[in-house]
C-alpha positions as CSV (number, residue, x, y, z in Angstrom):
1,M,5.6,-37.1,5.7
2,S,8.9,-36.8,4.7
3,Y,9.3,-36.4,0.9
4,L,12.5,-37.6,-1.1
5,I,13.6,-34.4,-3.9
6,S,16.0,-35.6,-6.6
7,V,17.8,-32.6,-7.9
8,I,19.5,-33.3,-11.4
9,V,22.5,-31.3,-12.8
10,P,23.3,-31.8,-16.2
11,C,26.8,-30.8,-16.8
12,Y,28.9,-29.7,-19.9
13,N,32.0,-27.7,-19.8
14,Q,30.9,-26.0,-16.6
15,A,33.3,-27.1,-13.9
16,N,34.2,-24.0,-12.9
17,F,30.8,-23.2,-11.2
18,L,30.1,-26.7,-10.4
19,D,31.4,-26.3,-6.7
20,E,29.1,-23.4,-6.3
21,T,26.2,-25.2,-7.7
22,L,26.4,-28.3,-5.7
23,N,27.1,-26.3,-2.3
24,S,23.7,-24.5,-2.8
25,I,22.7,-28.2,-2.6
26,L,24.6,-29.6,0.1
27,N,23.2,-25.9,2.0
28,Q,19.6,-26.8,2.0
29,S,17.9,-26.7,5.5
30,Y,15.6,-29.9,3.8
31,T,17.7,-32.7,4.1
32,N,16.0,-35.6,2.6
33,W,17.8,-35.1,-1.1
34,E,19.3,-37.1,-3.6
35,C,22.0,-35.2,-6.5
36,I,22.0,-36.7,-9.7
37,I,25.2,-35.1,-11.4
38,V,24.8,-35.7,-15.2
39,N,28.1,-35.5,-17.2
40,D,26.9,-34.8,-20.5
41,G,30.3,-35.9,-22.1
42,S,32.5,-32.8,-20.8
43,P,36.1,-32.9,-22.0
44,D,37.0,-30.6,-19.0
45,D,37.4,-31.1,-15.2
46,T,34.0,-31.9,-14.5
47,E,34.4,-35.8,-13.6
48,N,36.8,-35.1,-11.1
49,V,34.6,-32.1,-9.7
50,A,31.5,-34.3,-9.5
51,K,33.7,-37.5,-8.1
52,K,34.6,-35.2,-5.2
53,W,31.2,-34.2,-4.3
54,T,30.0,-38.2,-4.5
55,I,33.0,-38.7,-1.6
56,K,32.0,-35.8,0.1
57,D,28.5,-36.9,0.7
58,P,27.0,-39.8,-0.6
59,R,23.6,-37.8,-1.5
60,F,25.5,-37.0,-4.5
61,Q,25.6,-39.5,-7.6
62,Y,27.6,-39.3,-10.4
63,I,26.3,-40.6,-14.2
64,S,28.5,-40.0,-17.0
65,K,27.4,-40.4,-20.7
66,E,27.9,-39.6,-24.3
67,N,27.1,-35.9,-25.3
68,G,23.8,-35.6,-26.4
69,G,22.8,-32.0,-25.3
70,L,20.7,-30.9,-22.0
71,S,18.0,-32.2,-22.8
72,S,19.2,-35.6,-23.1
73,A,21.4,-35.0,-19.8
74,R,18.2,-34.3,-18.0
75,N,16.1,-37.1,-19.4
76,S,19.0,-39.8,-18.1
77,G,18.8,-38.2,-14.6
78,L,15.0,-38.4,-14.8
79,E,15.3,-42.2,-15.6
80,V,17.3,-43.0,-12.1
81,A,15.7,-40.4,-9.9
82,K,14.2,-42.0,-7.0
83,G,12.5,-38.7,-5.2
84,D,8.9,-38.2,-4.9
85,F,9.3,-34.4,-6.2
86,I,12.1,-33.6,-9.1
87,Q,14.3,-30.1,-8.7
88,F,16.1,-29.1,-12.0
89,L,19.0,-27.1,-11.8
90,D,21.9,-26.4,-14.1
91,S,25.7,-26.6,-13.7
92,D,26.0,-22.6,-13.1
93,D,22.8,-21.9,-11.2
94,L,22.2,-22.0,-7.4
95,L,19.4,-22.1,-5.1
96,S,18.5,-20.7,-1.8
97,S,19.1,-22.4,1.5
98,D,15.7,-22.5,2.5
99,K,13.9,-23.9,-1.3
100,F,13.1,-27.2,-0.5
101,Q,11.7,-26.7,3.2
102,K,9.6,-23.9,2.1
103,S,8.6,-25.8,-0.8
104,I,7.7,-28.7,1.0
105,D,5.8,-26.5,3.5
106,A,3.7,-25.7,0.8
107,I,3.1,-29.1,-0.9
108,E,2.0,-30.6,3.0
109,K,-0.1,-27.4,3.5
110,E,-1.6,-26.8,-0.1
111,G,-1.4,-30.4,-1.6
112,A,0.9,-28.8,-4.3
113,E,1.6,-30.5,-7.2
114,V,4.4,-27.7,-8.6
115,V,6.0,-25.1,-6.6
116,I,7.3,-22.2,-8.3
117,T,9.8,-19.7,-6.5
118,N,10.6,-16.3,-7.8
119,F,14.2,-15.8,-9.2
120,I,16.7,-13.0,-9.1
121,R,19.8,-12.9,-11.7
122,F,23.4,-12.4,-10.7
123,K,26.9,-12.1,-12.4
124,K,30.1,-13.0,-10.8
125,N,28.4,-13.7,-7.3
126,L,25.2,-13.1,-5.2
127,N,26.4,-9.8,-4.6
128,Q,26.2,-8.6,-8.1
129,L,22.6,-8.8,-8.4
130,K,20.2,-8.1,-11.4
131,K,16.7,-7.7,-11.8
132,A,14.5,-10.9,-13.1
133,F,13.9,-10.7,-16.7
134,C,9.9,-10.7,-16.1
135,K,7.7,-10.3,-13.0
136,L,6.3,-14.2,-12.2
137,E,2.5,-14.0,-11.4
138,E,0.8,-17.1,-9.8
139,Q,-2.1,-16.4,-12.3
140,T,-0.1,-16.8,-15.2
141,F,0.8,-20.8,-13.8
142,T,-1.6,-22.2,-16.2
143,Y,-1.5,-24.4,-19.5
144,E,-3.3,-21.7,-21.7
145,S,-0.9,-19.0,-20.4
146,I,2.3,-21.0,-20.4
147,L,1.5,-21.9,-24.0
148,L,0.0,-18.6,-25.3
149,Q,2.2,-16.1,-23.2
150,W,5.5,-17.5,-22.5
151,D,8.3,-15.0,-23.6
152,R,5.6,-12.3,-24.4
153,R,4.7,-11.8,-21.0
154,F,6.8,-14.1,-19.0
155,S,9.0,-17.1,-18.9
156,I,10.1,-19.3,-16.1
157,P,13.9,-20.6,-15.1
158,I,13.2,-24.3,-15.0
159,H,15.0,-24.5,-11.8
160,C,12.1,-22.1,-10.1
161,G,10.1,-25.4,-10.2
162,L,9.8,-28.6,-8.0
163,F,7.8,-31.1,-9.8
164,K,5.8,-33.9,-8.1
165,R,7.7,-36.9,-10.0
166,E,3.4,-38.5,-10.5
167,T,2.6,-34.6,-12.2
168,I,5.5,-35.4,-14.8
169,G,5.1,-38.8,-15.3
170,S,5.8,-39.8,-18.9
171,V,6.9,-36.0,-19.5
172,R,10.4,-35.4,-21.1
173,F,12.2,-32.7,-22.3
174,N,12.4,-32.5,-26.2
175,E,16.1,-34.2,-27.3
176,K,15.1,-32.3,-30.9
177,L,15.7,-29.5,-29.5
178,K,19.0,-27.7,-28.1
179,A,16.7,-24.4,-26.7
180,K,13.3,-23.9,-25.9
181,E,12.9,-27.4,-24.3
182,D,12.0,-25.8,-20.9
183,W,9.2,-24.4,-22.6
184,F,8.0,-27.4,-24.2
185,F,8.3,-29.5,-20.6
186,W,6.6,-26.7,-19.1
187,I,3.7,-26.9,-21.7
188,E,3.5,-30.8,-21.3
189,T,3.8,-31.0,-17.6
190,F,0.9,-28.5,-17.4
191,K,-1.7,-30.5,-19.7
192,S,-3.0,-32.0,-16.5
193,N,-3.8,-28.4,-14.9
194,P,-1.2,-29.2,-11.8
195,K,-2.2,-27.5,-8.4
196,V,0.5,-25.0,-8.2
197,S,1.7,-23.1,-5.4
198,F,3.7,-20.1,-5.9
199,I,6.6,-18.6,-3.2
200,N,7.0,-14.9,-4.3
201,E,10.7,-15.2,-3.1
202,N,13.8,-15.2,-5.0
203,M,14.8,-18.8,-3.9
204,A,16.5,-19.6,-7.5
205,Q,19.2,-17.8,-8.5
206,Y,19.9,-17.5,-12.4
207,R,23.6,-16.8,-13.0
208,M,24.3,-14.4,-16.3
209,H,27.8,-15.1,-18.1
210,N,28.6,-14.3,-21.9
211,K,29.0,-19.0,-22.7
212,G,24.8,-18.9,-21.6
213,M,23.0,-20.3,-24.2
214,T,20.5,-17.5,-24.3
215,K,23.3,-15.7,-25.8
216,N,23.6,-18.0,-28.9
217,N,21.2,-15.9,-31.1
218,A,21.7,-18.3,-33.9
219,L,20.8,-21.3,-32.0
220,M,17.8,-19.4,-30.3
221,E,16.2,-18.2,-33.3
222,E,16.8,-22.2,-35.1
223,N,15.3,-23.9,-32.0
224,L,12.2,-21.7,-31.6
225,R,11.3,-22.2,-35.3
226,K,11.7,-25.7,-34.2
227,A,10.0,-25.7,-30.8
228,Y,6.6,-24.0,-32.6
229,L,6.6,-26.7,-35.0
230,L,6.8,-29.7,-32.3
231,I,4.5,-27.8,-29.9
232,Y,2.0,-26.9,-32.6
233,N,2.0,-30.5,-33.4
234,S,1.1,-31.9,-29.9
235,L,-1.8,-29.7,-29.5
236,D,-5.7,-30.7,-29.7
237,D,-7.6,-28.6,-32.8
238,N,-9.0,-26.0,-30.2
239,H,-5.4,-25.2,-28.9
240,K,-3.8,-25.7,-32.3
241,E,-6.3,-22.4,-33.9
242,K,-5.1,-20.5,-30.7
243,F,-1.4,-21.3,-30.9
244,F,-1.9,-20.4,-34.4
245,E,-3.1,-16.9,-33.4
246,R,-0.6,-16.3,-31.1
247,L,2.2,-16.8,-34.1
248,M,0.4,-15.1,-36.8
249,H,0.4,-11.8,-34.8
250,E,4.1,-12.2,-33.8
251,L,4.8,-12.6,-37.7
252,E,2.7,-10.6,-39.3
253,H,3.8,-7.8,-36.8
254,S,7.7,-8.2,-37.9
255,K,6.5,-8.6,-41.5
256,H,4.9,-5.0,-40.7
257,E,8.7,-4.1,-39.6
258,F,9.4,-4.7,-43.1
259,K,13.5,-4.5,-42.5
260,K,13.4,-6.7,-39.8
261,F,11.4,-9.1,-41.8
262,K,13.8,-9.0,-45.2
263,D,16.7,-8.9,-43.4
264,N,16.1,-12.0,-41.0
265,V,16.2,-15.5,-42.5
266,F,14.4,-16.9,-39.0
267,Y,11.2,-14.5,-39.7
268,R,10.8,-15.3,-43.1
269,K,11.0,-19.4,-42.4
270,I,8.8,-19.8,-39.7
271,F,6.3,-17.3,-41.2
272,Y,5.9,-19.1,-44.9
273,K,6.2,-22.7,-42.9
274,F,3.3,-21.8,-41.2
275,K,1.1,-20.3,-44.0
276,K,1.3,-23.5,-46.0
277,L,-0.4,-25.3,-42.9
278,F,-3.7,-23.5,-43.4
């Protein structure tokens, strides 16, 4: 069976990277795909670059919307995607040319609902490779590990995954979050305990640059607090208790590091916010 893969590429002010990103899709050895480029209100040259690709190959589609953030852009792509499987790819990242084919092979051989590949980081080009920031291991691809070990032991860049559309179902990226939205999405998707295949090859390439969201410490801290609360409120009682234990362990540790706790408003706010729940 020839499965259709829908690639969703949200774009905001990264027209300078977009050609390279879309070229990594065009170069896929597996050819049954569509690519939905979502312009999230970019004031730069994103529209002109994207429209050039829709002329070059009809498998590329272009959507323009008012700025709503990364989650909103990805959700807009999900609403129009027709594929059997969904691939998310940020407009500054890349995919190896055989990622789709090897993922489809795993789906056909193992009945996988989510295929996860390993990843590598790079700077200006793929000649400047950096080690991954964590080690991905198949035994961690479970609901509880993603809930309780994320950012402590591992995290999974969203473009490592290829998701069966039916497995995603009604799950969407939380538009209240401007960071950590990936974590929330992985948690919600894995609540159904999907069958996972792991390809331990670096098929997702994660770009490092100064404009990356993860470089904005204030944004990351503010949204981590929001993510903690949103995740906690989405859990059943058993997992609420486990998640609370995770948070208290982290926050008590920070509190003992007195200077860090005293000087960091984020740690104080999240600590006392959760203390009030009990």
